[in-house]
Steps between C-alpha positions, in 0.01 A plus 500: 500500500343765717705700747331342801624149416842635398532680835385187684776293340768758576380534859480123543854440376628796700327353805690171462819687584352645817337172603787260435828687472483771764701325773744335258595773251553871533251696290760581235544127432132401463529538124767226484225249577177661384599596143644161395215318673251713308671401175514132601132496593407668172699244300356221712142616441553523125645146487233338718250406224761296307691356795375140460576498130852632562569231759372231263722630221798501735434136588487411131820691425681342796398152383619581148835621636459853365742737674408841360136520606436873542357577156258208508384573856446871423299402193270284712477775764397743226746756632856615439591343836410191700546320831575128492503444877220283647377799702274798463549781748178409679643151567768654721281681751572273792758243599555336836871571478656824382790318334257298288323821399838649410595197287163496321503876442852487354392208279204713388727794411747268325216375284465832318643537152837678453343834410323510838817385675672816378218708646534329839876550483465875440259523793756305709195328641667174603702702750178557694393137539717416803392819675131417452548136601688593817226747593229244408321745268543342154181295529305804620627714213404233245158457658435873474595510131272210404204641696170457312407858587725644228562392145839543334399280209412614150174304524209610720387307806141388462238434767278191520263651245772563244498874562822697530589521866845658459607621155824392338806722505631605159872538446503878495310530828738247652786726389332803655462306826873423494575867447274609783661248735845628406387857553363420845808301604733774382293767667516307828875469456540869406636410157428642157144380468466558126850422386406190308167582343289776354132572580265336253340829394839642402592182312169507315571857389848394388350213302249735336765745384724215386248333271221744408714730280601204280192280522439543127850365427456178697471211258472123528824374644721473805602787730768521767433698819780576746537643851859535622392566859200269511451459877207264551414508129184709529598734219561212261170341597293811439686581177427148380130530583467843338677406177300178469174690547590767244600232248172320557303824459671552163465139388872429513652167592812560704730320740686685772832398650575660835856569616620645827792531736500544875781533753303431819482120553164510676317703238677306225356182653151651505525602133615152400215349699251733332621394156477134592149544634394639166611175340782679323808295575693653211410849620632414845836423343501853357529651848869557573650533846766756587587863438380636168777760509806281552365162385256554214283190467413567133805660336409402144120526510300795365144571608186656356372645828688583819347624827665558837498680830872480582634590845583867528724681745676170559876448486638277225857513629529120517394469136738781409792308647392180325491687170857615549466839668365822354800581285535148363140406417479385140154340504339602170167558675652795683786611276401565138597689187304818451535809288861422410600405854607135514520496879172672590451405864153488659613398848329682789633561849536188712235615749211454255492248216140538383587641158719198425184290483372732228833478314481122531158497332608737226777255412233232454278688255410339170611711206407268214123471544214729403382518862847555644499513880314693766640564849289625790689554824436676833763735644520762769567863418878478514509319166369817337775734610778335705840511338681789335581520129738219412410292805333160473142599579504794259670290233225238516232767464695642207539156341127431520383843384754552221405159361137620512390213724333695782128500429360635827550543873200492732513658846304292752331618820698478821429212741414255221743235625508296820855589603542862397301819480742678265426612145527227238500507121426249226743510208369381161783413260467354150709466187188514282339838563186583307561748218332785685725444801832510314735748658255570783458410866168506686489588869182412690422638844277241667587607855143606577334199337434267791233347718548491877514168682279451802797350684869551435712206385841594630572837337239441234196719560359529147444292189418509130143398423428353153354838403817684603720248318297557185528876541879478518538251214261708288726804547797294387314376193359843412845663495354847540611806695275564800543626854610150610670392176782696341701418188857611442775476243764247606762774521291690756660290773860532382760761580865582448693521822771758439795585722544875526854610571640835600866599487740465787639841595814504711730768639833461676602736779879494540502691829766386751251350746349285222845382393583409859183290528577327172856431617359281776292309244798449270709380796231245591517380140882496513526747214714794606624566147172654389532768767812632330299551181211664681721732703680617184167547323354695794798730506477551124128591526538709816303253714186605314166330458468347151137486381583302187605144580604447139745791528621367835581162344682667212718700740549196726631291210730782391662521845516120531676470165755762609567297817496171308214373718240266351127555553328160483123475549543405867677829577254709302207335680666568836515871415151504351342330800689684775603839372245598235152609608164500327424859408185597313674816377801315361556394139382162376751219530593357160494120491610443142608702196412343163704543189333703230261302282487196729187600695205720410397792717177416684442688827187289559719193546805664658737601221578872489710725278727742687818697430821378664821693439340666200385174341145367462470170684226251574498400866312287751467631853534293812165442670432590862348186652333706772305696239398192299127460448258280307198586291225284351409609149176342374547317170203696367639839606462738209844586367661209682795517735648816347181705536444374854859574600492852363163579659535324835873499573704756307242765580603463867863381489669624186825301540338153510533219247382140457730200546373319192679175588274459804163572337262207551142415410258411778131415527259546789123513530319726745130438552488795739618733225223398263211432737558748781181672603561815704282562802256784435571773751218693659427846366572812707127561538453153651787555741364842605155350557650231727694759700190716551301195611767412755506859625124492547514170689770625735375855535529610862664174609841654556346790694312256724818307575707808577218681677414196709 
């Protein structure tokens, strides 16, 4: 269908809202009538050619006493749905009494098969009938939708000479019309205009990069395609069309089973309707309703191909609570065993659950087939780098890359989507990498590959033409290093996060004024006994400043023992926190002394050999939390952690060590790092030339102003 007719249909349906609903509904509620009526009219138009036959069959079944009639009536209708009421929508245009119109319209709706009833229920359309009857607009709305000036049927409308007057409307174009109506309604209502669907050009690119790399592996048989955030079903529809065409081009006989899940009742209803209109009743049953994250519709099903544009930057707190709370989630889609860790958690922050959709798909990969599974999913930039080592986002990246499942990431131009202008990226994940791709990840910078639109659609101001789509998919297939395509070892994106510690250095000044201040603290803590010990110690040491806290403790214990006073941890902490002071010139505070032979000396990881009372001892020092720092050591760093630490840390702070117990592995991907193109600065000669030109242009101007 050409764009002119498509635009006419959209404008016509949009106009019904303005013509009939303006004084009855606020603009934000127009969709509650227009979208379900568009679906009803589409179903009605498809059923019209077989209506008489369906009614005859119903009469026969009634006379025979058959109760379960749906299957037989759908068979006669030639569709996966039917309507057994005596009415077509055009029969309801006018009634003398509104209550009769209401009764007949309800009877018409009740005549639809159960699968359509669910669609009407999700639209909550019956709630609108009383409002329209009371305002006397139901008849007008129906009359608009059955107007002979537009055609929502699959079949064309012919003129008296048998020529096509108005072409038929194929299922995909009908889906695009739904999407455009949703976009316009949401835009009017200041909502997220592209939340539920993805532009066709982006979906077509996603389909290309899903199927083209494995087209030679597609054989006769059945394939399962899944979208866990299917919206209005457009991605499933295009994927179906593309895979069927490729199979046909390669003389393969395949069947495709589409699966999807959608949480929004309205868009779920549209997807179900779309499936029914294709005559695929079984496929319609494969569309699950509810949250993919907390109520997986297909927990035991694995898929060959999975495509999605999940919501990003959107809270999943409700799902988090349903799953048991962050610390108690045990769902095996998000908590796995990996690299010896049996509780490897890939749970992101509650403010953005987009990566959980990717984890969900990974859990549904086929591992026992030659083709395996391919996942193609759109994300925003945060999925590349959000989350520190050990956190959920980083863990998922690590899980994918260390299993060698990440095939490629493609950076898209900005303003490709209706509802956002931010940078977006297509992730390509598979458990069957080609041999040449093993251990490698391809990054493709397609940010400049776009064609401008003549008119913006929401935020969308550019698109992928077929030529651009081919250019991008060709780069993926070629797997070559170019200016826009770069290939890296998997470990390029990984790093060790190390915690760098430095020793706590404390001194204790036993001057009288300091003891007096501490006396107040001890009194507040109802511990006057400790002051006796401190006063005796101060007198013994001549009220001096002790720059070795270890020596101070030794002397303190000696005096306490003589006075028969105990020094529990609470008392020692009171002194440490209120009398001792951090002093960079003081000795290091010893945390622990190890018995000989129990621990090896390793200054890199915080065990040092020193002499205490003439004996060689292995000690650990107490760390100063205020001096604690972190470093990221690339996994590919030559010489590893030790070389990095010696070159980048010890060279500047000689008393540092690594807390090995806190070392973690993280993964992040930075397109800017690999594709940054610095701006070429002007040469000095060019700058001088500009200055001289400006001087020439303004020569004498200042004199004229001052002189004047």
